Steps between C-alpha positions, in 0.01 A plus 500: 500500500371599158669379184395646167595447138458746218656682209728802514769702329828648618546615859324241714643479857665160464718328760854387427484129591214415266524331161470823299552830679563697178257555214550196275380626162613763251382835640531656155219278370165671475296455820758258642363309799578191707316291755586545867437347842500700824434409864411747779529437871188451710451873565588610145777715642790331322578286196617151588613431144431620149621372167439529130419173323777428249398420144145633540296794370177470701399310815138390485456285810662340804443196721682371809555134591510342847876555524469871427635477144354745249359410159461791262353518153439754227642563158832599350672570170842469665724210398695479827247352743715294743349168395586175677731251333205260474228760442198399295564781246850642512470780246247747371324407176549781245228616267529576129525873561657534846616342822150528643344446840524154652361380831735408783502349849776587748556333839696686769611411852332679795754786510514547121874434511494201264310374196386144575343434158382687194345424164341667203156368401336588172468434129587677177378863500239593241588703191377813675770448768259392773646233728407345835415679824435352845315708758404240761681230694404257778644191671324180599571291810763298311697808400394485137478838330192622311521805274236671292490774243460541129689426182504579129704185436296223343780256590500572872612170665203281584490193724181305577296805394124522535498741206740493205317770305693826468270801467565872478354824368663815369523633856483193725747211521415155633497415868746231613560289810811299585637292787869438565701297749644690796851490350369642169640211298177331392172613347223308675202664329437755227178608333322775313179621662266648243213405273484147368373539143602849383148644530625812675861528597712663765550463874694706755654376824453694826617280788532153650518328838534148640260388773567267794409200285755601234225600259589783265266801487530735203328831422497711187299634208378325188321600181429136418138389486623138512735535794523153667258544791323229700125447480430547871710817533361834612513642147559228235421725203637837393250774596386728214697825478334829585651644182561238229710748302763503776607138448849486336 
């Protein structure tokens, strides 16, 4: 049976018993969207369940634990995410000019009939209204939750980081990684992932995975000539560009 997560507007074929069978956001807002989760039967001939994700704007990734619970992540500017009473971050952090995007993690039961845990995760949005976006999520063998994405918040929460340097360009925000406990109450790890000495800034996150040894694998794009590589890696130094004028 295939379960998918994504982003949609009004009119999705939701099912009544789920956590949010009606569109949760203001449809009058420009380009109003919300995250959703939908499961098809094994022959794709019927919908087992479908639900919007309350308090969200965009769903950027999904993972499933051994018990069949769903972890979803993305970004939202909504203030009504159904956060847990002991959530790590209970409310969205507003910016100077708006209630901007903040990252979130939402945990649902296997039938999407109950929210088991939820939290915002981000920092203070930049002056240009850019916030935090997660587009990848993975679980390790202990049920800990890894998320990755990018942020324009130089105060994104860090914990035991391997890089505390926030870097960005006019068009690229900094890549971030974070690890949370399975109940979304504790931040276990948080770090920027960019250059180390501001020689050339900007990194973009593409995806992550956890291997059988609980090692985190991350892929993305960087403009940094001093990205923290290892000496014996396949390509420890940034290759020269074909067109130097194309570098941001």
